[in-house]
C-alpha positions as CSV (number, residue, x, y, z in Angstrom):
1,X,36.9,3.8,3.9
2,X,34.4,5.4,6.5
3,X,36.0,8.7,6.7
4,X,34.4,8.8,2.8
5,X,30.8,8.0,4.0
6,X,29.4,11.3,5.2
7,X,26.9,8.9,7.0
8,X,29.1,6.8,8.9
9,X,32.0,9.3,9.3
10,X,29.9,11.2,12.0
11,X,30.0,8.5,14.5
12,X,33.2,8.4,16.4
13,X,35.6,5.0,16.0
14,X,35.3,2.8,19.4
15,X,38.7,1.5,19.9
16,X,37.8,-1.5,22.4
17,X,40.2,-4.3,24.3
18,X,40.8,-6.1,27.2
19,X,45.0,-5.5,26.9
20,X,46.1,-1.8,26.8
21,X,48.3,-1.9,24.2
22,X,45.9,-3.0,21.5
23,X,43.7,0.3,22.2
24,X,47.1,2.2,21.8
25,X,48.0,1.0,18.8
26,X,43.8,1.6,17.6
27,X,44.6,5.2,18.3
28,X,47.6,5.7,16.1
29,X,45.6,4.9,13.4
30,X,42.1,6.2,14.1
31,X,41.4,9.6,12.1
32,X,39.6,12.2,13.7
33,X,37.8,11.3,17.7
34,X,37.9,8.5,18.7
35,X,36.1,6.9,22.4
36,X,38.3,4.1,24.1
37,X,37.1,1.1,25.8
38,X,37.6,1.4,28.2
39,X,40.0,2.9,31.4
40,X,38.7,2.4,35.3
41,X,40.3,2.0,38.5
42,X,40.4,-1.8,38.9
43,X,44.5,-1.3,38.8
44,X,44.9,1.7,40.7
45,X,45.7,5.7,40.7
46,X,48.6,5.2,39.2
47,X,46.9,3.3,36.1
48,X,44.0,4.3,35.3
49,X,46.1,8.4,35.3
50,X,48.4,6.9,32.5
51,X,46.0,5.6,30.2
52,X,43.9,8.9,30.2
53,X,46.5,11.0,30.0
54,X,47.7,8.9,26.6
55,X,43.6,9.3,26.0
56,X,44.0,13.2,26.1
57,X,47.5,13.2,24.1
58,X,45.6,11.3,21.6
59,X,42.5,13.5,21.3
60,X,40.1,10.6,22.3
61,X,36.7,10.2,24.5
62,X,36.8,7.4,27.2
63,X,34.5,4.9,28.5
64,X,35.1,4.9,32.2
65,X,34.3,1.3,33.8
66,X,32.5,1.5,37.7
67,X,35.6,-0.7,38.9
68,X,38.1,0.5,41.4
69,X,40.7,-1.7,43.5
70,X,38.2,-3.4,45.5
71,X,36.4,-5.0,42.3
72,X,33.1,-3.9,40.6
73,X,30.3,-2.2,41.6
74,X,26.8,-3.4,42.0
75,X,25.0,-1.2,44.2
76,X,24.3,2.4,44.0
77,X,26.4,3.9,46.8
78,X,29.6,1.7,45.5
79,X,28.4,2.9,41.4
80,X,28.8,6.6,42.4
81,X,31.5,6.7,45.3
82,X,33.7,4.9,41.9
83,X,32.5,7.6,39.5
84,X,33.0,10.5,41.4
85,X,36.1,9.5,42.3
86,X,37.1,9.0,38.8
87,X,35.8,12.3,37.9
88,X,38.1,14.4,40.3
89,X,41.1,12.6,39.5
90,X,40.3,13.0,35.4
91,X,39.2,16.8,35.9
92,X,41.2,18.2,38.7
93,X,44.5,16.1,38.5
94,X,44.6,15.1,34.4
95,X,42.6,18.0,33.1
96,X,40.5,15.3,30.8
97,X,37.6,16.8,28.7
98,X,34.4,16.3,31.1
99,X,32.5,16.1,28.0
100,X,34.6,13.2,27.0
101,X,34.3,11.0,30.1
102,X,31.4,9.3,29.4
103,X,30.6,6.4,32.8
104,X,29.9,3.2,32.6
105,X,27.8,2.3,35.8
106,X,27.3,-1.4,35.2
107,X,24.8,-3.1,33.8
108,X,23.6,-5.9,35.5
109,X,21.1,-8.7,34.9
110,X,17.9,-8.6,36.8
111,X,15.1,-11.1,37.8
112,X,18.3,-13.6,38.7
113,X,16.1,-15.7,41.3
114,X,19.3,-14.8,44.0
115,X,17.5,-11.6,46.0
116,X,20.9,-9.9,46.0
117,X,20.2,-8.6,42.0
118,X,16.3,-7.3,42.4
119,X,17.6,-3.7,42.8
120,X,20.5,-3.8,39.9
121,X,18.2,-1.9,37.6
122,X,17.0,0.3,39.2
123,X,20.5,1.4,41.0
124,X,21.7,2.2,37.5
125,X,19.1,4.3,36.3
126,X,19.3,6.0,40.2
127,X,23.4,6.1,40.0
128,X,22.6,7.7,36.2
129,X,20.6,10.3,37.5
130,X,23.1,11.3,40.4
131,X,26.2,11.2,37.9
132,X,23.8,14.0,35.5
133,X,22.9,16.0,38.4
134,X,26.4,15.8,40.2
135,X,29.8,15.5,37.4
136,X,28.4,18.4,35.2
137,X,29.0,17.7,31.7
138,X,29.8,13.7,31.5
139,X,27.9,11.2,30.0
140,X,26.2,7.8,31.1
141,X,26.8,4.5,29.0
142,X,25.9,0.9,29.2
143,X,25.8,-2.6,28.1
144,X,21.7,-2.9,27.8
145,X,21.1,-6.3,26.6
146,X,22.8,-7.5,30.1
147,X,20.3,-6.3,32.0
148,X,17.6,-9.2,30.7
149,X,20.7,-11.9,30.6
150,X,18.2,-14.4,32.5
151,X,15.3,-14.7,29.7
152,X,17.9,-15.8,26.9
153,X,16.3,-17.9,24.6
154,X,12.9,-15.5,24.8
155,X,13.7,-12.8,22.2
156,X,10.3,-10.7,22.5
157,X,11.0,-10.9,26.3
158,X,14.6,-9.3,26.0
159,X,13.3,-7.0,23.7
160,X,10.5,-5.8,26.6
161,X,12.8,-5.4,29.1
162,X,15.7,-3.6,27.2
163,X,12.4,-0.9,26.0
164,X,11.3,-0.9,29.0
165,X,14.8,-0.2,30.7
166,X,15.5,2.9,28.6
167,X,12.5,4.2,29.3
168,X,13.5,5.0,32.4
169,X,16.9,5.6,31.8
170,X,17.0,7.6,29.4
171,X,14.7,10.2,31.4
172,X,17.3,9.3,34.4
173,X,19.4,11.1,31.6
174,X,21.0,7.8,30.1
175,X,22.6,9.4,27.3
176,X,23.8,6.5,25.1
177,X,23.5,2.8,25.4
178,X,25.3,-0.5,23.8
179,X,22.3,-2.6,22.6
180,X,20.8,-3.6,18.5
181,X,18.4,-0.7,17.3
182,X,16.8,-2.5,15.2
183,X,15.3,-5.4,18.1
184,X,14.2,-2.6,20.1
185,X,10.7,-3.1,21.2
186,X,8.7,0.4,21.4
187,X,7.3,0.8,25.4
188,X,3.6,2.0,24.0
189,X,3.4,-0.7,22.0
190,X,4.6,-4.0,24.8
191,X,1.7,-5.5,25.4
192,X,0.4,-4.6,29.2
193,X,0.1,-7.2,31.1
194,X,3.7,-7.7,29.8
195,X,4.7,-3.9,30.5
196,X,3.3,-3.7,33.9
197,X,5.4,-7.2,34.6
198,X,8.8,-6.3,33.4
199,X,8.7,-2.3,35.4
200,X,7.8,-4.7,38.5
201,X,10.7,-6.3,38.2
202,X,13.0,-3.3,36.2
203,X,11.4,-0.8,39.2
204,X,11.8,-4.0,41.7
205,X,8.0,-2.8,43.2
206,X,7.2,-5.8,44.4
207,X,8.7,-8.9,46.6
208,X,6.9,-11.5,43.2
209,X,8.0,-9.5,40.3
210,X,10.3,-12.3,39.5
211,X,7.8,-15.2,39.7
212,X,5.2,-13.3,38.0
213,X,7.1,-13.0,34.9
214,X,8.2,-16.2,34.9
215,X,4.5,-16.9,35.1
216,X,3.8,-15.7,32.1
217,X,7.1,-15.0,29.7
218,X,6.6,-18.8,27.9
219,X,3.3,-16.7,26.3
220,X,4.8,-14.2,24.7
221,X,7.6,-16.1,23.3
222,X,6.6,-16.7,20.0
223,X,5.9,-19.6,19.2
224,X,1.5,-19.6,20.5
225,X,2.0,-22.0,23.8
226,X,0.5,-21.1,27.1
227,X,2.1,-21.1,30.1
228,X,1.1,-24.6,32.0
229,X,-1.8,-25.4,34.5
230,X,-0.1,-25.1,37.9
231,X,-3.5,-27.7,39.2
232,X,-2.5,-30.3,36.2
233,X,-1.6,-33.0,38.1
234,X,-1.7,-35.7,36.0
235,X,2.1,-35.8,36.5
236,X,1.8,-37.3,39.9
237,X,0.9,-40.7,38.2
238,X,4.0,-41.3,36.3
239,X,7.3,-43.3,37.8
240,X,9.3,-41.5,40.8
241,X,11.9,-40.9,38.8
242,X,10.0,-38.9,36.1
243,X,8.1,-37.0,38.6
244,X,11.7,-36.1,40.4
245,X,12.9,-35.2,37.6
246,X,9.3,-32.3,36.6
247,X,10.1,-31.7,40.5
248,X,13.1,-30.1,39.6
249,X,12.3,-29.0,35.6
250,X,9.1,-27.2,37.3
251,X,10.5,-25.9,40.6
252,X,8.5,-28.1,42.8
253,X,8.7,-28.6,46.7
254,X,5.3,-29.5,47.2
255,X,5.5,-33.1,46.7
256,X,9.2,-33.8,46.5
257,X,9.9,-35.1,50.6
258,X,7.0,-37.6,49.7
259,X,8.4,-38.6,46.2
260,X,12.6,-38.8,47.5
261,X,11.3,-41.2,50.3
262,X,10.2,-43.6,47.4
263,X,12.9,-43.5,45.7
264,X,14.6,-44.8,48.6
265,X,12.3,-47.0,48.8
266,X,13.0,-47.9,45.5
267,X,16.8,-48.1,45.6
268,X,17.7,-48.7,48.5
269,X,20.7,-46.1,49.6
270,X,20.5,-42.7,50.1
271,X,23.0,-41.7,47.4
272,X,22.1,-43.6,44.9
273,X,18.9,-41.4,44.8
274,X,21.1,-38.4,45.1
275,X,23.3,-39.5,41.7
276,X,20.3,-41.3,39.9
277,X,16.7,-39.4,39.4
278,X,18.2,-36.8,40.9
279,X,21.4,-36.2,39.1
280,X,19.3,-37.0,35.8
281,X,16.6,-34.0,36.1
282,X,19.9,-31.5,37.1
283,X,21.2,-32.5,34.3
284,X,18.1,-32.2,32.0
285,X,18.0,-28.1,33.8
286,X,21.1,-28.5,32.3
287,X,20.2,-29.3,28.9
288,X,17.1,-26.6,29.0
289,X,19.0,-24.0,30.3
290,X,22.2,-24.5,27.4
291,X,19.2,-24.6,24.7
292,X,17.6,-21.5,25.9
293,X,14.4,-23.0,26.9
294,X,15.1,-22.4,31.0
295,X,16.1,-18.8,32.6
296,X,18.1,-18.4,35.8
297,X,15.8,-18.0,38.0
298,X,13.7,-21.5,37.2
299,X,17.5,-23.2,37.7
300,X,18.4,-21.3,40.6
301,X,14.4,-22.8,41.5
302,X,15.5,-26.5,40.6
303,X,18.5,-25.9,42.4
304,X,17.0,-25.5,45.9
305,X,14.2,-28.3,45.5
306,X,17.4,-30.1,45.2
307,X,18.8,-29.3,48.2
308,X,15.1,-30.1,49.5
309,X,15.7,-33.6,48.7
310,X,18.9,-33.7,50.0
311,X,17.8,-32.3,53.5
312,X,15.6,-34.8,53.6
313,X,17.9,-37.8,52.6
314,X,20.5,-36.4,54.6
315,X,19.8,-38.2,58.3
316,X,20.3,-41.8,56.0
317,X,23.4,-39.8,54.5
318,X,24.4,-39.2,58.4
319,X,23.9,-43.0,59.3
320,X,26.0,-44.9,56.4
321,X,29.0,-42.2,56.9
322,X,28.8,-42.7,60.5
323,X,29.0,-46.9,59.8
324,X,31.5,-46.5,57.2
325,X,33.4,-44.0,58.4
326,X,32.3,-42.2,55.3
327,X,34.8,-38.7,54.1
328,X,32.9,-35.6,54.5
329,X,31.4,-33.3,52.6
330,X,33.1,-31.7,49.6
331,X,34.6,-28.7,49.6
332,X,34.9,-26.2,47.4
333,X,37.1,-23.0,46.7
334,X,35.7,-20.9,43.8
335,X,37.9,-17.7,42.8
336,X,37.5,-15.5,39.9
337,X,40.8,-15.3,38.3
338,X,43.7,-11.8,38.3
339,X,42.7,-9.3,36.8
340,X,39.0,-10.0,36.0
341,X,36.0,-8.6,38.6
342,X,32.9,-10.0,36.6
343,X,31.2,-12.4,39.8
344,X,27.6,-12.3,38.8
345,X,28.0,-16.3,37.1
346,X,30.6,-17.2,39.8
347,X,28.2,-16.6,42.5
348,X,25.0,-17.9,41.3
349,X,27.4,-20.9,40.8
350,X,28.1,-21.2,44.4
351,X,24.6,-20.4,45.0
352,X,23.6,-23.6,43.5
353,X,26.2,-25.5,45.0
354,X,25.4,-25.1,48.3
355,X,21.7,-25.6,47.7
356,X,23.3,-28.9,46.9
357,X,25.3,-29.2,50.1
358,X,28.2,-28.8,48.7
359,X,30.8,-26.7,51.5
360,X,31.5,-23.4,48.7
361,X,34.8,-21.3,49.6
362,X,34.4,-17.9,47.7
363,X,37.0,-16.1,47.4
364,X,35.6,-13.2,45.2
365,X,37.4,-11.4,42.4
366,X,40.6,-10.7,41.4
367,X,42.5,-13.3,42.9
368,X,46.2,-14.5,41.6
369,X,47.2,-17.6,41.6
370,X,49.4,-17.9,44.6
371,X,46.1,-17.2,46.6
372,X,43.4,-19.4,45.2
373,X,46.6,-22.3,45.7
374,X,47.5,-21.3,49.1
375,X,43.6,-21.0,50.6
376,X,43.4,-24.0,48.3
377,X,46.1,-26.6,50.5
378,X,45.2,-24.7,54.5
379,X,41.2,-25.5,53.8
380,X,42.0,-29.0,52.4
381,X,39.5,-28.0,49.9
382,X,38.2,-31.4,47.0
383,X,38.3,-29.3,44.1
384,X,39.0,-25.9,42.4
385,X,37.4,-23.2,40.5
386,X,38.1,-21.1,38.5
387,X,35.8,-18.3,36.9
388,X,36.5,-15.4,34.0
389,X,34.6,-13.3,31.6
390,X,36.4,-11.5,30.1
391,X,39.6,-12.9,26.9
392,X,42.7,-12.3,29.5
393,X,41.3,-15.3,31.8
394,X,42.0,-17.4,29.6
395,X,46.5,-17.1,29.8
396,X,45.4,-16.5,33.2
397,X,43.8,-19.8,34.1
398,X,46.1,-21.7,32.2
399,X,48.9,-20.4,34.7
400,X,46.6,-21.8,37.6
401,X,47.3,-25.0,35.7
402,X,50.4,-24.6,35.6
403,X,50.8,-23.7,39.3
404,X,48.7,-27.1,40.5
405,X,51.2,-29.4,38.5
406,X,54.8,-27.4,39.5
407,X,53.1,-27.6,43.5
408,X,52.3,-30.9,42.8
409,X,48.1,-30.5,43.0
410,X,46.1,-33.5,42.8
411,X,41.9,-31.8,42.8
412,X,40.3,-31.3,39.9
413,X,39.8,-27.9,38.6
414,X,37.0,-26.8,37.9
415,X,37.0,-24.2,34.8
416,X,33.7,-22.4,33.9
417,X,32.3,-18.2,32.8
418,X,31.3,-16.1,29.9
419,X,35.3,-16.3,27.7
420,X,35.7,-19.9,28.4
421,X,35.2,-22.9,25.8
422,X,35.3,-26.4,25.4
423,X,37.4,-26.0,22.7
424,X,40.2,-23.5,24.8
425,X,39.8,-26.0,28.1
426,X,40.8,-28.8,25.7
427,X,43.5,-27.2,23.9
428,X,45.3,-24.7,26.4
429,X,44.5,-25.6,30.1
430,X,44.3,-29.5,29.9
431,X,47.6,-30.1,28.6
432,X,48.6,-28.4,32.2
433,X,47.6,-30.7,34.7
434,X,46.9,-34.2,34.4
435,X,44.5,-34.8,37.5
436,X,41.6,-33.4,35.7
437,X,40.3,-30.2,34.3
438,X,36.4,-29.6,33.4
439,X,35.1,-26.8,31.8
440,X,31.4,-26.9,33.1
441,X,29.2,-24.5,30.8
442,X,26.8,-22.9,33.5
443,X,25.6,-23.0,36.5
444,X,23.1,-25.8,36.4
445,X,25.9,-28.6,35.7
446,X,28.6,-27.4,38.2
447,X,26.5,-30.2,40.3
448,X,26.3,-33.0,38.3
449,X,30.1,-32.4,37.4
450,X,31.6,-31.9,41.2
451,X,29.3,-35.3,42.3
452,X,31.5,-36.6,39.4
453,X,34.7,-36.1,40.7
454,X,33.6,-36.6,44.1
455,X,32.3,-40.2,43.2
456,X,34.8,-42.6,44.0
457,X,33.1,-44.9,42.0
458,X,32.3,-42.2,38.7
459,X,35.3,-40.5,38.9
460,X,37.8,-42.4,37.2
461,X,35.2,-43.2,34.6
462,X,33.9,-39.5,34.3
463,X,37.7,-38.6,33.6
464,X,39.2,-41.3,31.1
465,X,35.3,-39.7,29.1
466,X,36.2,-36.6,29.4
467,X,40.1,-36.5,28.1
468,X,39.0,-39.2,25.7
469,X,36.3,-36.0,24.0
470,X,38.9,-33.5,24.9
471,X,41.0,-35.4,22.4
472,X,38.9,-35.7,20.2
473,X,38.5,-32.0,20.6
474,X,42.2,-31.6,20.3
475,X,42.4,-33.6,17.1
476,X,39.5,-31.8,15.6
477,X,41.8,-28.9,15.5
478,X,45.1,-30.5,14.3
479,X,42.7,-31.8,11.6
480,X,41.5,-27.7,10.7
481,X,45.3,-26.7,11.1
482,X,46.1,-30.0,8.4
483,X,43.2,-28.7,6.3
484,X,44.6,-25.8,5.6
485,X,48.1,-26.9,4.6
486,X,50.3,-26.0,7.6
487,X,53.5,-27.2,8.6
488,X,55.0,-27.2,12.1
489,X,57.0,-24.2,12.7
490,X,60.2,-26.1,13.2
491,X,60.3,-27.1,10.0
492,X,58.7,-23.9,8.1
493,X,62.2,-23.0,9.2
494,X,63.9,-25.2,8.2
495,X,62.5,-24.0,4.5
496,X,63.7,-20.8,4.5
497,X,64.7,-18.2,1.8
498,X,68.2,-19.4,0.5
499,X,70.8,-16.7,0.2
500,X,74.7,-17.0,0.1
501,X,75.6,-14.7,2.6
502,X,79.1,-15.3,2.0
503,X,79.0,-14.0,-1.6
504,X,77.1,-11.0,-0.9
505,X,78.7,-7.6,-1.2
506,X,75.1,-5.4,-0.4
507,X,75.4,-1.7,-2.1
508,X,76.0,1.1,0.8
509,X,73.5,3.9,0.3
510,X,74.9,7.5,0.0
511,X,73.5,9.2,2.7
512,X,75.4,6.9,5.1
513,X,79.2,8.6,3.2
514,X,78.5,12.2,2.1
515,X,75.2,13.5,1.5
516,X,71.3,12.1,1.0
517,X,71.8,12.5,-3.1
518,X,68.3,12.6,-3.0
519,X,66.2,15.0,-6.0
520,X,64.5,17.2,-3.7
521,X,61.8,18.4,-6.9
522,X,60.8,14.3,-6.1
523,X,61.6,14.8,-2.7
524,X,60.3,17.8,-1.1
525,X,63.0,19.7,2.1
526,X,65.0,16.6,3.3
527,X,67.6,16.7,6.5
528,X,70.1,13.8,7.4
529,X,71.5,13.6,11.3
530,X,73.7,10.8,12.4
531,X,73.5,9.3,15.2
532,X,76.1,6.3,16.6
533,X,76.4,4.4,13.0
534,X,73.4,5.2,11.5
535,X,71.3,7.8,10.1
536,X,68.3,9.5,10.7
537,X,66.9,11.5,7.3
538,X,63.1,13.1,7.7
539,X,61.3,14.5,4.8
540,X,59.6,17.2,6.0
541,X,57.1,17.4,3.1
542,X,56.7,15.4,0.3
543,X,55.2,16.8,-2.6
544,X,51.2,14.9,-2.5
545,X,51.7,14.5,-6.2
546,X,55.0,12.2,-5.7
547,X,52.6,10.0,-3.2
548,X,49.8,9.6,-5.7
549,X,52.1,8.1,-8.0
550,X,53.0,5.0,-5.5
551,X,49.1,4.5,-4.1
552,X,48.4,0.9,-4.5
553,X,45.1,1.0,-6.3
554,X,44.5,-3.2,-6.5
555,X,44.2,-2.8,-2.4
556,X,42.2,0.4,-2.4
557,X,39.7,-1.5,-4.4
558,X,40.1,-5.2,-1.7
559,X,38.7,-2.8,1.0
560,X,35.5,-2.0,-0.8
561,X,34.8,-5.6,-1.6
562,X,35.8,-5.8,-5.2
563,X,38.3,-8.4,-6.0
564,X,40.7,-8.0,-9.3
565,X,43.9,-6.9,-9.7
566,X,44.3,-2.7,-11.2
567,X,43.9,-1.8,-13.9
568,X,42.1,-5.0,-15.2
569,X,39.5,-4.4,-12.5
570,X,38.2,-1.4,-14.4
571,X,37.5,-3.5,-17.5
572,X,36.2,-6.2,-16.3
573,X,32.4,-7.6,-17.9
574,X,31.0,-8.1,-14.0
575,X,32.9,-5.1,-11.3
576,X,33.7,-2.4,-14.1
577,X,31.7,-0.3,-13.8
578,X,31.1,0.0,-10.8
579,X,35.1,0.0,-10.5
580,X,35.6,3.2,-13.0
581,X,33.2,5.4,-10.6
582,X,35.0,4.2,-7.4
583,X,38.0,4.8,-9.0
584,X,36.9,8.6,-10.6
585,X,35.7,9.5,-7.5
586,X,38.6,8.3,-4.9
587,X,41.1,10.6,-8.5
588,X,38.4,13.8,-7.7
589,X,38.9,13.1,-4.1
590,X,42.8,13.6,-4.4
591,X,42.9,16.5,-6.5
592,X,40.5,18.5,-4.3
593,X,42.8,17.3,-1.5
594,X,45.6,18.6,-3.2
595,X,44.6,22.1,-4.4
596,X,43.3,22.6,-0.7
597,X,46.5,21.3,0.8
598,X,44.1,19.2,3.4
599,X,47.3,16.8,4.7
600,X,51.0,17.4,5.0
601,X,53.4,14.6,4.3
602,X,55.7,13.9,6.4
603,X,58.7,11.0,7.1
604,X,61.9,9.4,8.6
605,X,63.4,7.0,7.7
606,X,66.3,5.4,9.6
607,X,69.5,3.6,8.2
608,X,71.2,1.6,10.8
609,X,73.6,-1.9,11.1
610,X,71.1,-5.0,11.3
611,X,71.2,-8.3,11.9
612,X,68.7,-11.1,11.6
613,X,69.0,-13.4,14.4
614,X,66.2,-16.2,13.5
615,X,63.1,-15.1,12.6
616,X,64.4,-11.4,14.7
617,X,66.1,-8.6,13.1
618,X,68.1,-6.7,15.8
619,X,68.8,-3.3,14.9
620,X,72.5,-2.0,16.1
621,X,73.5,2.0,17.1
622,X,77.2,1.0,16.6
623,X,78.9,-1.2,13.8
624,X,80.6,-3.8,16.4
625,X,77.3,-4.7,16.9
626,X,77.3,-4.1,20.8
627,X,74.9,-1.7,21.3
628,X,71.1,-3.1,20.7
629,X,68.9,-0.1,19.5
630,X,65.4,-2.8,19.7
631,X,64.1,-6.1,18.2
632,X,62.2,-6.6,15.4
633,X,59.6,-9.9,15.7
634,X,58.6,-11.0,12.0
635,X,56.4,-14.0,10.7
636,X,57.0,-17.0,8.6
637,X,54.8,-18.5,6.2
638,X,53.6,-21.4,7.4
639,X,51.5,-23.1,4.8
640,X,53.2,-26.0,3.3
641,X,55.2,-25.6,0.0
642,X,55.2,-26.6,-3.5
643,X,58.9,-27.7,-4.6
644,X,61.9,-24.6,-4.9
645,X,59.2,-22.4,-2.5
646,X,60.1,-21.1,0.4
647,X,58.7,-20.5,3.6
648,X,59.9,-17.1,3.6
649,X,60.3,-14.3,6.4
650,X,61.6,-11.2,6.2
651,X,64.5,-11.8,8.1
652,X,65.9,-13.8,5.7
653,X,66.8,-11.2,3.5
654,X,68.5,-9.9,6.2
655,X,72.4,-11.1,7.2
656,X,72.3,-13.7,9.6
657,X,74.0,-13.0,13.3
658,X,77.9,-14.1,12.9
659,X,78.0,-13.8,9.4
660,X,79.9,-10.4,8.4
661,X,78.0,-8.5,6.3
662,X,75.8,-5.9,8.5
């Protein structure tokens, strides 16, 4: 489909997956020169070299991520160190064409409110410049939208950030990028005030760049609203609960001590102030962030307001602890699971929790389950928090939950990260561990969840409500499956296609006896090679006219989104005219293929003893079935069938193991 469209066929196909076996399967299907996304040194040099050699074998270019065994490159020095090492391995040891190397030195979010992140854009731009100067012929790419993630929900500002970033990155040598080209602002068309503020952030030109961009961002959101007048003190006349909420949302620390004191006087206990108006305010922050109405730097500022309020209450909390011998402050272990090198989100959650007086033990990235659980025991933590950004992390989180149950843990488990969801947590993780598994959608929610999990009063009701909520999620999923009218796999297997194998006397192919008996005028040259009890039949050059007779034109039209059966579709009232044009073009292309001899059609067919084993088919080298060559795994139809119809599987049509039939 793509190869037949001249405008598309000039653009290479990118084969993208987090699982290498899927990438390799894709490479076997793509014609021309594809691009692999991606390979890296994350799992060490040996794996990197193996994957690079396969890319070269398939003629593919490769995106090389700036990861290594120690994790993700987040500084200029680490970016160029990893890229240079990867380049030398690829060019000097693998013989990889340098023009097929596409480095992705990692674009991270700026203006997050965390000082260490302020130079991320500069580091990428300078690393790009260094790569182009020092690694000949290598290309540079990157995921551009990452840089503006802090302003999720404000598309005009995000588009301005993308345009400014690309303006400087392209000048430094950036060759390509992942970006929505239809939503790119023109650099010169960006209002001067906004462009200057964005450039201050991208180029890290001044320490207050994030604050200045936050101030003007609401004016460009598209609804004409202006930033709030900082001198408006009307909110100071509101009830203390509302004042605390407002201070948390706006990040105002100026009055937090006196408002916290008033709340303590009103409620009587410091813990009630924290679990009441302060946490209510943080929950509002979480809602606003989830709706894209607050941004990461604002959430961090809210956390700092919370920290200041809690610090003011700390002497009163200590006094209460002294009186009642209260438990020590909560300890939370956090880790990005094995196989995942992303830690930006986890780090932000850690900052928010620490700003709220939790002790955070951060194990970093690529942390295996045994290290997580061993450290949790040694440090006597109260909660384990797992983070993950890529899809394989989901399976690893399930594994950690199973291990927690197996090893007898009873502390809660918090789940978060871009790839996680309430549905996956409810369906896959929570059933594996009975002592509380909580999906935390973003950093601002972490404090509320941790507070509830560590509160003797709140925890039972919180977990009970959560289990009910997860049960509803599972039920909705089950209802959807039922609506699709699926039956359990055991029921489907019981309704297999019935064949009386004891009465079956199948024909034995002539090729197993004395020659192939094929008409080589139809098949082209044929060779037969015996392999134990089986044979390999090789068709050296199948005539193209023979192949043309077997084209299923119905599926050809389906690929072009023209539904209908061939040849009836050619006379369809609505689709017929377009179908006839398409068919004529296809036949003309076939004629050209035949005349110019574009392809050489070869095929190899193996005939070997085989038996069904459940839904699988085992293939053997010998007649007594002692040497198994391979096992094919097949799916079984699970749609509910009417009376007299079967839930068939390809394995049903192979004689079962033990039947005496081959």
